[in-house]
C-alpha positions in Angstrom: 11.0 -7.3 57.2 8.6 -4.4 57.1 11.5 -2.0 56.4 12.7 -4.2 53.6 9.3 -4.3 52.1 8.9 -0.6 52.4 12.3 -0.2 50.7 11.3 -2.4 47.8 8.0 -0.5 47.4 9.9 2.8 47.3 12.3 1.4 44.7 9.4 0.1 42.6 7.7 3.6 42.8 10.9 5.2 41.6 11.1 2.9 38.6 7.4 3.4 37.7 7.5 7.2 37.9 10.7 7.5 35.9 10.2 9.4 32.6 11.2 7.7 29.4 14.7 8.5 28.2 15.0 11.2 25.6 16.9 9.9 22.6 18.7 11.8 19.8 17.0 11.5 16.4 19.7 9.1 15.2 18.9 6.6 18.0 15.1 6.3 17.8 13.3 3.3 16.3 16.2 1.0 17.1 18.8 3.4 15.7 17.6 2.8 12.2 17.8 6.4 10.9 20.6 7.5 8.7 22.1 11.0 9.0 19.6 12.2 6.3 16.7 10.4 8.1 17.6 11.9 11.5 17.8 15.4 9.9 14.3 14.8 8.4 12.9 13.8 11.8 14.4 17.0 13.3 12.7 19.1 10.7 9.4 17.2 11.3 9.5 17.6 15.1 11.7 20.7 15.5 13.6 19.0 18.3 16.9 17.2 18.8 15.6 14.5 21.1 12.4 12.3 21.3 10.9 9.7 23.5 9.5 6.3 22.5 6.6 4.4 23.8 8.3 1.6 25.8 5.7 -1.1 26.1 7.2 -3.6 26.8 10.4 -2.2 25.5 11.9 0.0 22.8 11.1 -0.8 19.2 13.7 -2.9 17.3 14.0 -4.2 13.8 14.6 -7.7 15.1 11.4 -7.8 17.2 9.4 -6.2 14.4 10.6 -8.9 12.0 9.6 -11.7 14.4 6.2 -10.1 15.0 5.7 -9.8 11.2 6.5 -13.4 10.7 4.1 -14.4 13.4 1.2 -12.2 12.5 0.3 -10.3 9.2 -1.3 -7.5 11.1 1.1 -6.9 13.9 0.3 -3.8 16.0 4.0 -3.4 17.1 4.8 0.2 16.3 7.6 2.7 16.8 5.7 5.5 18.4 7.7 8.8 18.8 6.8 11.7 21.2 8.2 15.2 21.4 10.6 15.5 24.4 8.7 16.9 27.4 5.3 16.3 25.8 3.0 14.6 28.3 -0.2 14.9 26.2 -0.2 11.2 25.3 -0.4 12.0 21.6 2.6 10.9 19.6 4.4 12.9 17.0 4.4 9.9 14.7 3.7 6.2 14.6 5.4 3.7 12.2 4.1 0.2 11.8 4.3 -2.7 9.4 1.9 -5.3 8.0 2.4 -8.2 5.6 0.4 -8.0 2.4 -0.3 -10.3 -0.6 -0.7 -7.4 -3.0 0.0 -3.7 -3.4 -1.5 -0.6 -5.1 -0.5 0.1 -8.7 1.4 3.4 -8.9 0.7 3.8 -12.6 -3.0 3.4 -12.0 -2.9 5.9 -9.1 -1.0 8.4 -11.2 -3.8 8.3 -13.8 -6.4 9.4 -11.3 -6.4 13.2 -11.0 -8.2 13.0 -7.6 -6.0 10.4 -5.9 -4.4 13.1 -3.7 -1.2 11.3 -3.3 2.4 12.3 -3.9 4.1 9.3 -5.3 7.8 8.3 -4.9 9.8 5.7 -6.9 10.5 3.5 -3.9 9.8 -0.2 -3.5 6.7 -1.2 -5.4 4.5 1.7 -4.2 5.3 4.7 -2.1 3.1 7.7 -1.4 2.5 10.6 0.9 -1.1 11.7 1.4 -2.1 15.0 2.9 -0.4 16.2 6.0 -0.6 13.1 8.1 -0.1 9.8 6.2 2.6 8.0 4.3 2.9 4.5 3.1 5.5 2.3 1.5 5.1 -1.1 0.0 8.1 -3.3 -0.7 8.7 -6.8 -1.9 9.6 -9.0 1.1 8.2 -12.5 1.2 7.1 -13.8 4.6 6.3 -17.4 5.6 3.6 -17.9 8.3 1.3 -20.7 9.3 -1.7 -18.9 7.9 -0.1 -18.5 4.4 2.8 -16.6 3.0 2.7 -13.1 1.8 4.9 -11.4 -0.9 4.9 -7.7 0.3 5.3 -5.6 3.4 3.5 -2.4 3.9 5.1 0.3 6.0 2.7 3.0 7.4 3.4 6.3 9.0 0.8 8.5 10.8 1.8 11.9 12.1 0.0 14.4 14.3 -0.6 17.5 12.3 -0.7 19.7 15.4 2.7 18.5 16.5 4.6 18.7 13.2 6.5 21.8 12.1 4.7 23.6 9.3 7.7 23.6 7.0 8.2 19.9 7.2 7.6 18.3 3.8 6.3 15.0 2.6 9.8 14.0 1.5 10.9 14.3 5.1 8.3 11.8 6.2 9.2 9.4 3.4 12.9 9.7 4.4 12.1 8.5 7.9 9.8 5.8 6.7 12.3 4.6 4.2 15.1 4.3 6.7 13.1 2.2 9.1 11.8 0.1 6.3 15.4 -0.5 5.0 16.4 -1.8 8.4 13.4 -4.1 8.6 14.1 -5.4 5.1 17.7 -6.2 6.2 16.4 -8.1 9.2 14.0 -10.1 7.1 16.7 -10.9 4.5 14.9 -9.2 1.6 17.0 -6.0 1.1 17.8 -6.8 -2.5 14.2 -7.4 -3.4 12.9 -4.5 -1.4 14.5 -1.9 -3.7 14.8 0.8 -1.0 17.7 3.1 -1.8 19.7 4.8 0.9 18.5 8.2 -0.3 14.9 9.1 -1.1 14.6 10.3 -4.7 12.4 13.2 -5.8 8.7 12.6 -6.1 7.3 11.5 -9.4 6.0 14.2 -11.6 2.2 14.8 -11.6 
C-alpha cells in the first residue's frame, strides 16, 4: 500500500510540475483567432507560440458566454504568456463585461485630448496608448440582476513584452476576433457589427 501511495504521489508531482502547453497563435483563446488575428498576435509578441493561464482550464467562448450571463463583471480572462516566460506577467489579458451603456465615439472624437485611436467597429472601439484597447458591441444579456444591452471587450498588454513595431491595429485585430467568437456564442453576431477584417482607424 505504501508503494502504491508513493506511486500516486509521484504521479501527482509530475502533473503539478508540468509546464503549460505552448500553443500556435491560431489556437489560443479557444482557437478564435483568424489568420489575420494570429498574424497580428505574432507581430505583438514576436513568437509563433504562446501559453495560457489554465485556471481551471483553457479559456473558451462557451464558458465566457456562460460566465457573462451569470455575472456582469466576470473576471474570466484569456491570459496569454510568451513561450518560455516564467516571470508571471502576461503578454496580454482579454476579458469581457456586460454593460448597459457605451461611450459615444462622436463625442470622443470632438475632444482633442481624448488620446484614443478610434475604429469603426461595434458601437465603440478604441486603442489607448501602448497598453489598452476596448471594444463595445451590442449584445443583450439576460441575468437575474437585470438585463444589459452591450458587451465590453477589454485588452491590457504589457508594454515591456510587446514588440516595438506592433501597432494599435494589431491589438484591435486580436480583440475583434475573440469578440466575434463570443458574439457568435451569445447569438448576437448580427447585432454586434464586428466585421471579419478590422478597418482602418477613423481620421482624427
